[in-house]
Structure formats: C-alpha cells, structure tokens
C-alpha positions as CSV (number, residue, x, y, z in Angstrom):
1,M,0.0,0.0,0.0
2,T,1.2,3.5,-0.9
3,V,1.2,6.5,1.5
4,R,0.6,9.8,-0.4
5,S,1.0,13.3,0.9
6,R,-0.6,16.3,-0.7
7,S,-0.4,20.0,-0.1
8,P,-3.6,21.3,1.5
9,H,-3.0,24.7,-0.2
10,D,-2.9,23.0,-3.6
11,P,-4.3,19.4,-3.6
12,A,-2.9,18.9,-7.1
13,D,0.6,19.3,-5.5
14,V,1.7,15.6,-4.6
15,I,4.6,16.0,-2.4
16,G,5.7,12.3,-2.2
17,E,4.6,8.7,-2.1
18,W,6.1,6.1,0.1
19,Q,5.6,2.4,0.6
20,Q,3.6,1.7,3.8
21,A,5.4,-0.1,6.4
22,G,3.5,-3.3,7.4
23,E,4.0,-5.8,10.2
24,A,7.2,-7.2,8.7
25,E,8.7,-3.8,8.1
26,V,7.8,-2.8,11.6
27,D,9.1,-5.9,13.1
28,A,12.4,-5.3,11.3
29,A,12.6,-1.7,12.3
30,V,12.1,-2.6,16.1
31,G,14.8,-5.4,15.6
32,R,17.3,-2.9,14.3
33,A,16.4,-0.6,17.2
34,A,16.7,-3.3,19.8
35,G,20.2,-4.1,18.6
36,A,21.3,-0.5,18.6
37,A,19.7,0.2,21.9
38,G,22.3,-1.4,24.2
39,P,25.4,0.1,22.7
40,W,23.6,3.6,22.7
41,A,22.7,3.1,26.4
42,D,26.3,2.4,27.2
43,T,27.5,5.4,25.2
44,P,28.6,8.0,27.8
45,G,26.3,11.0,28.4
46,P,28.8,13.6,27.0
47,A,28.9,11.6,23.7
48,R,25.1,11.4,23.4
49,A,25.0,15.1,24.1
50,A,27.5,15.8,21.4
51,A,25.5,13.8,18.9
52,L,22.3,15.6,19.6
53,D,24.2,19.0,19.5
54,A,25.5,18.1,16.1
55,A,21.9,17.1,15.0
56,A,20.7,20.5,16.1
57,G,23.4,22.2,14.0
58,A,22.5,20.2,11.0
59,L,18.8,21.1,11.4
60,A,19.9,24.8,11.7
61,D,21.7,24.4,8.4
62,R,18.6,23.0,6.7
63,A,16.2,25.4,8.5
64,A,15.0,27.3,5.4
65,A,14.4,24.3,3.4
66,L,12.6,22.4,6.1
67,T,10.4,25.5,6.7
68,D,9.4,25.5,3.1
69,L,8.6,21.9,3.3
70,V,6.3,22.4,6.4
71,I,4.6,25.2,4.6
72,R,4.0,23.0,1.6
73,E,3.0,19.8,3.2
74,V,0.8,20.8,6.1
75,G,-0.2,24.3,5.1
76,K,1.4,26.1,8.3
77,P,1.8,29.8,7.8
78,R,5.4,30.9,7.2
79,S,5.8,32.7,10.5
80,E,4.6,29.5,12.5
81,A,6.5,27.1,10.3
82,A,9.9,29.0,10.8
83,G,9.1,29.3,14.5
84,E,8.5,25.5,14.7
85,V,11.7,24.7,13.0
86,A,13.6,27.1,15.3
87,R,11.9,25.4,18.2
88,G,13.0,22.0,16.9
89,I,16.6,23.2,17.0
90,A,16.2,24.5,20.6
91,I,14.7,21.2,21.7
92,L,17.6,19.3,20.5
93,R,19.9,21.6,22.2
94,Y,18.0,21.5,25.4
95,F,18.1,17.8,25.5
96,A,21.8,17.7,24.4
97,Q,22.4,19.4,27.8
98,A,19.9,17.2,29.6
99,A,22.0,14.2,28.7
100,L,24.7,15.7,31.2
101,L,22.2,15.8,34.1
102,P,23.1,13.5,37.2
103,D,21.9,10.0,36.3
104,G,20.8,9.2,39.8
105,Q,21.3,9.9,43.5
106,T,23.0,8.2,46.5
107,L,20.8,7.5,49.6
108,P,21.8,6.5,53.2
109,A,22.6,2.8,53.4
110,A,21.5,0.6,56.3
111,S,25.0,-1.1,56.6
112,P,28.1,0.8,57.6
113,G,30.3,1.6,54.6
114,A,27.7,0.4,52.1
115,L,26.8,2.3,49.0
116,L,23.1,2.7,48.1
117,M,22.3,4.3,44.7
118,A,19.2,4.9,42.7
119,R,20.1,5.4,38.9
120,H,18.1,6.3,35.9
121,R,18.5,3.7,33.1
122,P,16.9,3.8,29.6
123,V,14.0,1.6,29.0
124,G,15.2,0.3,25.5
125,V,13.1,0.9,22.3
126,A,10.6,3.8,22.4
127,A,7.9,4.1,19.7
128,L,6.7,7.6,18.7
129,I,3.4,8.1,17.0
130,T,2.9,11.6,16.1
131,P,0.4,13.9,14.3
132,W,0.7,16.1,11.2
133,N,0.0,19.7,12.7
134,F,3.4,20.0,14.4
135,P,5.6,17.8,12.0
136,V,8.9,19.1,13.4
137,A,8.3,20.0,17.1
138,I,6.4,16.9,18.3
139,P,8.5,14.3,16.8
140,L,11.5,16.1,18.3
141,W,10.1,16.7,21.7
142,K,9.6,12.9,21.9
143,A,12.8,11.7,20.2
144,A,15.2,14.1,21.6
145,P,14.6,13.0,25.3
146,G,14.3,9.4,24.3
147,L,17.8,9.6,22.7
148,A,19.4,11.9,25.3
149,F,18.6,9.3,28.0
150,G,19.9,6.4,26.0
151,N,17.0,4.9,24.0
152,A,16.6,3.9,20.5
153,T,13.5,5.4,18.8
154,V,11.1,4.4,15.9
155,L,8.9,7.3,14.7
156,K,5.6,6.6,13.0
157,P,4.5,10.0,11.6
158,A,1.0,10.9,10.4
159,E,0.7,10.1,6.7
160,D,0.0,13.8,5.9
161,A,3.4,14.7,7.4
162,T,5.6,11.9,5.9
163,A,7.8,14.1,3.8
164,V,8.8,16.2,6.8
165,A,9.5,13.1,8.9
166,M,11.7,11.6,6.2
167,A,13.6,15.0,6.1
168,L,14.1,14.9,9.8
169,H,15.5,11.4,9.4
170,E,17.8,12.4,6.7
171,I,19.0,15.4,8.9
172,L,19.5,13.5,12.2
173,A,20.3,10.0,11.3
174,P,23.9,10.6,10.1
175,H,24.9,12.0,13.6
176,L,23.5,8.9,15.4
177,P,24.5,5.3,15.3
178,P,22.5,3.2,12.9
179,G,19.1,2.0,14.1
180,V,19.0,4.5,17.0
181,F,16.5,6.9,15.1
182,Q,14.3,5.3,12.4
183,V,11.1,6.3,10.6
184,V,8.3,3.9,9.5
185,P,5.8,5.5,7.2
186,G,2.3,4.4,7.2
187,E,-1.4,4.7,8.2
188,A,-3.2,3.6,11.3
189,G,-2.2,-0.1,10.8
190,T,1.4,0.8,11.1
191,G,0.9,2.6,14.3
192,R,-1.0,-0.3,15.8
193,A,1.7,-2.8,14.8
194,L,4.4,-0.6,16.5
195,A,2.3,0.1,19.6
196,G,1.7,-3.6,20.1
197,H,5.1,-4.9,19.2
198,P,6.6,-6.8,22.2
199,G,10.1,-5.3,21.5
200,V,8.8,-1.8,22.2
201,A,9.2,-0.8,25.9
202,A,7.6,2.6,25.7
203,V,5.0,4.2,23.5
204,S,4.6,8.1,23.2
205,F,1.5,9.1,21.2
206,T,-0.2,12.3,20.3
207,G,-3.4,12.3,18.2
208,S,-7.2,11.8,18.7
209,V,-9.0,10.3,21.6
210,P,-10.1,7.1,19.9
211,A,-6.7,6.4,18.4
212,G,-5.1,7.2,21.8
213,R,-7.3,4.9,23.5
214,D,-6.4,2.2,21.1
215,V,-2.5,2.8,21.5
216,V,-3.0,2.8,25.3
217,A,-4.8,-0.6,25.3
218,R,-2.2,-2.1,23.0
219,A,0.8,-0.9,24.9
220,A,-0.5,-1.0,28.6
221,G,-2.2,-4.4,27.9
222,R,1.3,-6.0,27.4
223,G,2.9,-4.1,30.3
224,A,4.8,-1.4,28.2
225,R,4.8,2.1,29.5
226,V,2.7,4.5,27.5
227,Q,1.8,8.3,27.4
228,A,-1.0,9.7,25.2
229,E,-1.9,13.2,24.5
230,M,-5.3,13.5,22.9
231,G,-6.4,16.9,22.3
232,G,-8.6,19.5,23.9
233,Q,-11.7,21.6,23.8
234,N,-10.0,24.6,25.2
235,A,-11.8,27.6,26.9
236,S,-10.6,31.1,27.1
237,V,-12.5,32.9,30.0
238,V,-12.8,36.7,29.7
239,L,-14.0,38.5,32.9
240,A,-15.5,42.1,32.9
241,D,-12.3,43.5,34.3
242,A,-10.0,42.3,31.7
243,D,-8.2,44.4,29.1
244,L,-10.6,43.6,26.4
245,G,-8.5,44.8,23.5
246,R,-5.6,42.7,24.5
247,A,-7.7,39.7,25.2
248,A,-9.4,40.0,21.7
249,T,-6.1,40.0,20.0
250,A,-4.8,37.0,21.9
251,I,-7.9,34.9,21.5
252,A,-8.5,35.6,17.9
253,Y,-5.1,34.1,17.0
254,A,-5.3,31.3,19.5
255,A,-8.7,30.3,18.1
256,M,-7.9,30.9,14.3
257,G,-4.2,30.7,13.9
258,Y,-2.9,27.9,11.7
259,A,-6.7,27.4,11.0
260,G,-7.3,26.3,14.6
261,Q,-5.3,23.0,14.1
262,K,-3.6,22.9,17.4
263,C,-4.5,20.7,20.4
264,T,-4.1,24.0,22.4
265,A,-6.4,26.1,20.2
266,T,-9.2,28.1,21.9
267,S,-12.4,26.3,20.9
268,R,-14.8,28.1,23.4
269,V,-14.7,31.7,24.5
270,I,-16.7,32.2,27.7
271,I,-17.4,35.9,28.5
272,E,-18.7,37.5,31.6
273,D,-22.0,39.0,31.0
274,A,-21.0,42.6,31.9
275,A,-18.5,42.6,29.0
276,Y,-20.2,40.3,26.6
277,D,-21.5,42.6,24.0
278,E,-18.3,44.8,23.7
279,F,-15.9,41.8,23.7
280,R,-18.0,40.0,21.1
281,D,-17.6,42.9,18.7
282,R,-13.9,43.2,19.5
283,L,-13.2,39.6,18.9
284,A,-15.1,39.7,15.6
285,A,-13.1,42.6,14.4
286,A,-9.9,41.0,15.4
287,V,-10.8,37.7,13.6
288,A,-11.6,39.7,10.5
289,G,-8.2,41.1,10.4
290,L,-6.4,37.8,10.2
291,G,-4.8,36.9,6.9
292,V,-6.2,33.6,5.5
293,L,-4.8,32.6,2.1
294,D,-1.5,31.4,1.0
295,P,0.6,30.1,4.0
296,A,3.8,31.0,2.1
297,A,2.9,34.8,2.4
298,D,4.4,36.5,5.4
299,T,1.1,38.2,6.2
300,T,-0.9,34.9,6.4
301,L,-1.8,33.7,9.9
302,V,-4.7,31.2,9.2
303,G,-4.0,29.1,6.2
304,P,-6.0,26.0,5.0
305,V,-7.3,23.1,7.0
306,I,-5.5,19.8,6.3
307,S,-8.1,18.1,4.1
308,E,-11.5,18.2,2.4
309,R,-12.7,15.8,5.2
310,A,-11.6,18.1,7.9
311,R,-13.4,21.2,6.3
312,S,-16.6,19.2,5.8
313,S,-16.7,18.0,9.3
314,A,-16.1,21.5,10.7
315,L,-18.9,23.0,8.5
316,A,-21.1,20.1,9.7
317,A,-20.4,20.9,13.4
318,V,-21.2,24.6,12.6
319,A,-24.6,23.6,10.9
320,D,-25.5,21.3,13.9
321,S,-24.6,23.8,16.6
322,G,-28.0,25.6,16.5
323,G,-26.1,29.0,17.1
324,R,-25.9,32.3,15.3
325,V,-22.9,32.6,12.9
326,L,-21.3,35.9,13.6
327,A,-18.4,35.5,11.1
328,G,-17.4,32.8,8.5
329,G,-19.2,29.6,8.3
330,T,-18.4,29.0,4.7
331,A,-15.8,27.3,2.6
332,L,-13.7,29.7,0.4
333,D,-14.0,29.4,-3.3
334,V,-10.3,28.6,-4.0
335,P,-8.4,25.5,-4.8
336,G,-7.1,24.6,-1.4
337,Y,-9.0,23.5,1.6
338,Y,-9.8,26.8,3.0
339,L,-12.5,27.8,5.6
340,A,-13.4,31.3,6.6
341,P,-12.5,32.0,10.3
342,T,-15.8,31.3,12.1
343,L,-17.4,32.6,15.3
344,V,-20.6,31.0,16.5
345,E,-22.8,32.5,19.3
346,L,-24.3,29.8,21.4
347,D,-27.3,30.2,23.9
348,A,-26.3,27.2,25.9
349,P,-23.2,24.7,26.0
350,R,-24.8,22.1,23.9
351,G,-23.9,20.8,20.5
352,P,-20.6,19.8,18.8
353,L,-19.0,23.3,19.2
354,A,-19.6,23.4,22.9
355,T,-18.5,19.8,23.6
356,E,-16.1,18.3,21.0
357,E,-12.7,19.2,19.5
358,V,-13.4,20.6,15.9
359,F,-9.7,21.2,14.9
360,A,-10.6,24.0,12.5
361,P,-10.8,27.8,12.5
362,V,-14.1,27.7,14.5
363,A,-14.8,29.0,17.9
364,A,-18.0,29.1,20.0
365,L,-19.2,32.0,22.2
366,L,-20.8,31.6,25.4
367,R,-22.2,34.0,28.1
368,A,-21.7,33.6,31.9
369,A,-23.4,35.5,34.6
370,T,-20.5,35.4,37.0
371,P,-16.8,34.4,37.1
372,E,-17.9,31.3,39.0
373,Q,-20.2,30.3,36.3
374,A,-17.6,30.8,33.7
375,V,-15.4,28.5,35.3
376,Q,-18.2,25.8,35.6
377,L,-18.8,26.1,31.8
378,A,-15.0,25.9,31.0
379,N,-14.9,22.7,33.2
380,G,-18.1,21.2,31.6
381,V,-16.4,19.1,28.9
382,R,-14.6,15.8,28.9
383,Y,-11.3,17.3,28.0
384,G,-8.9,19.3,30.3
385,L,-5.7,20.2,28.3
386,V,-5.4,24.0,28.7
387,A,-7.5,27.0,29.8
388,A,-6.9,30.8,29.6
389,L,-8.2,33.3,32.0
390,F,-8.2,37.1,31.4
391,T,-8.5,39.4,34.2
392,Q,-6.6,42.3,35.8
393,D,-7.4,41.0,39.4
394,L,-4.4,39.0,40.6
395,G,-6.3,37.5,43.5
396,R,-9.1,36.4,41.4
397,A,-6.6,35.0,38.8
398,L,-5.0,32.8,41.5
399,R,-8.3,31.6,43.0
400,L,-9.9,30.7,39.7
401,S,-6.9,29.2,38.2
402,D,-7.0,26.5,40.9
403,R,-10.5,25.7,40.1
404,L,-10.0,25.2,36.2
405,D,-9.7,21.5,35.4
406,A,-6.9,21.7,33.0
407,G,-3.2,20.5,32.9
408,M,-2.1,24.1,31.9
409,V,-3.6,27.4,33.0
410,R,-2.5,30.7,31.3
411,V,-3.4,33.9,32.7
412,N,-3.7,36.9,30.3
413,A,-2.1,34.7,27.6
414,P,-3.5,32.6,24.7
415,T,-4.3,28.9,25.2
416,S,-2.0,28.2,22.3
417,G,1.9,28.1,22.8
418,V,3.7,25.9,25.2
419,D,7.3,26.0,26.8
420,F,9.3,23.1,25.7
421,H,11.3,23.1,29.0
422,A,8.0,22.9,31.1
423,P,5.9,19.9,31.6
424,F,3.1,19.4,29.0
425,G,-0.1,17.5,29.5
426,G,-3.7,17.7,30.5
427,S,-6.4,16.2,32.8
428,K,-9.5,14.1,32.1
429,E,-9.6,12.6,28.5
430,S,-6.9,14.9,27.2
431,S,-4.0,12.9,28.5
432,Y,-3.0,9.4,29.8
433,G,0.2,8.7,31.6
434,S,3.2,11.0,32.5
435,R,3.8,14.3,31.3
436,E,6.0,15.2,28.2
437,Q,8.8,17.8,27.8
438,G,11.4,19.3,30.1
439,Q,12.8,17.2,32.9
440,A,9.4,15.5,33.3
441,A,10.3,13.6,30.0
442,R,13.1,11.6,31.9
443,D,10.5,10.0,34.2
444,F,9.0,8.4,31.0
445,Y,12.2,7.4,29.1
446,T,14.1,5.9,32.0
447,E,13.5,3.5,34.8
448,T,15.0,3.8,38.2
449,R,17.5,1.0,39.2
450,T,18.4,0.6,42.8
451,V,21.9,-0.6,43.5
452,L,23.4,-1.6,46.9
453,I,27.1,-2.3,47.2
454,V,28.2,-3.9,50.4
455,P,32.0,-3.9,50.9
C-alpha cells in the first residue's frame, strides 16, 4: 500500500509517495532498534550530548528548506513554520544538555560503609506516534529526550506529514548510530503494529482520543509504559475587568491561527455578561483582520485546513450547533482546503462546538453571569488540556486558576503556545500517563534501578 502526501493549499501538488510499513517492516525496524539500544545506552552521556548537538546544528543548516517543506506539506503559515523549526533546534540543544544531568542519587545505606544508589537507566526501544500539525516539534520533543537518555527510537508520523518526517531522518540519522533513530511511514495499521510490538518498551502518542485509547490498550495491555496526548476543547474565559483589546487580539489568534489546528487552540470563548457585547464585537473585528490565504505569504496567519474531510466535518459541526454565525461559516472558493474563520454564538453549552474538538478555525461564544459560572462552563467538557483566564485582578486569577480543570492554565495569555522546558499534558480525556517535555520527560524514558554495594 502506498502513502501519499498532498499540499492542503494546492491538492494537485503531490509531495511524495512512500511504501507503507506493514507488520514485517515494523518488526524489522524494532529489531534494528533493539540491536542498537544496548550500545547507545552504554554510550557516555557527553557523547550522546555531542550527537544531539551536532544534529541541532545540521537542522539549523537546513532550516530554510525544512520551513518551506512544512508550509507546503501541512499548510502551516510561514511565521509559524519558521518558528516551529527554530523550536525543533532548541529542543535538540536543550536535551543535548539534559544528557549531562546527574543520572541518579545516593541514599543513606543501612549497613556501615555500604553504598546505596538509585540510577536512571533507559528503557530500551521507544515508539513515537505523531500527528501532522506539528511535524517537526512533536517528533523532536519525543525523540530528543528518548535519545538523550539512551533509548533507540522508531517514529511513525502521520501520513499527511511523511515528507517532513523523512527529512528529519535525513538530517538527524547521520549524527547517530545506525538503528537509533528510524522512521516507518504508514497509516493507522502501522501505528497499531508498532504500539503492540513486544520489543517496544515505551510508546509516546499524540493524536485523537479514539486512536489514543487504542494505543494505550495495546501498549499497557502488554505491560509497556505509555503516554498519550489526545487533544482539547479549550476555553478562554474573559472577565469583565479584563483588558478587552488585549484579550481579543490574543484569543483571535489562539482560535484561528494555523486554521485552529492545534490541540491547544481556543475552541470556546466564555465571556462574563457585563463585558459580553463589547468583547464579542472586538473579537469579531480581530478575527476579520487575520490573513487567510497562501501559507507561504508573510502576512498569512490562518491558512488551509489539512483536508477536504476536515473542512466538511467543521462545517457540519457549525450547522449542527444551533447557534448564530457571527463570522465565517463558509468554505472559500479557492483550490485549497480553506474555511473562513468562524465565530458562532451559542445560547447554551450544547452541540458539537460546545462539547467536541473541531480542529478548524471555528470558535463558540458563550455568556456567563458570574466568574464562577464561567469556570463551571469551562470545566463542563470531557477534555482538560489548557485554559486561559483574562482578568486584571491577581487574587481572582490565582483563585480561579486553582478551580480550572486543565493541565495548563494561562493567565492573560492565549491557550496556544507551550514552553518545551516545562511539563506538557492535560487532565480528564486529554492525557494518559506521565507528562511530556522538560525534565518530566526523563521519568518516561528511563526507569530507576536501585543498586546496593556492600564492601
């Protein structure tokens, strides 16, 4: 079976075709990784650090070309594509230094003169199953810590981002031992084979809830460690005392930037009643000012959605919402998969726009009588990835932040955007397992070995 990638800006532009990795190919890749894992684990930390630093330099040398490929393959606007590649370089350099962290600790021993240690050891082979929307950053924030802490990695990218994944392999692999970083192209069946392979010790997944649940069942069911990031239905809460102009600018981009195709995008805007009418108008104006067409243009901030299926699904959600369309709500009459940035006013938190992740430039507006009701509305979904709160009252910000059911809370900042050196993950159905990124990643890619030496 062939995997084919097309540009969402121009579907006639076929970027590449690759033979899908079946069970035999996955088994072979895992076998190569298993053979490479032991020597790589025994490689001293400074040598692993040097390899990752060299990979970062190689990525920096190819940054312009990779940025253009990201724009072409997934329709990411140029400013964001360039920023993502720069972030990938920074991630590699960060984890190059993390390879030099202390690999454990000494503890008081019960016997005189004995040495008691708890040391971090790599788990072996790590499988990485990644989405198309961040084709550089997400594979690297999974692969870099896995490699830094001594594991071999096998990446299964989303089929719509295969070209970028292959480019990453071409850039990184020459700086690593053979078999330590591999890519297996394919669709869902390839990911299932990888997650269920008995030679894989850890699986890190980012994608949809149904796919994530399947990965968790396959990996955890055989005793492998697994983490799954499965999206969000994120709320931005705007209180009456907020700086409304600043909030409108931040939320417009958080909801519509990169066509809303981020797990951290704002899906719901919950506005305190006293500020509702003014903020609704400010937000609509801010959305209208966003550039939509041609992701290669410097002025574009929105761009296309990834496929015709994604666009049709978003339009169906708008139609089924029962709300009043304030802006957008239509496909654009151009060759690519473009959807006008859409705001929908809802009378109640019902329907797909209020309860499900749409993954498109679509946001629902809801009214709340009080700050407390706004928090209740924000919490009233099955997801809990990130929430934003806009207020100028510090005490209220601290109090309400504690009540928001989200793994990340951002005050006077957009829901979109994360720091790669800080733990990333959500609550409820947004996440399963340990946190990603920063020093939290070591807990996933290593296991603790307790060693007692008695003289």
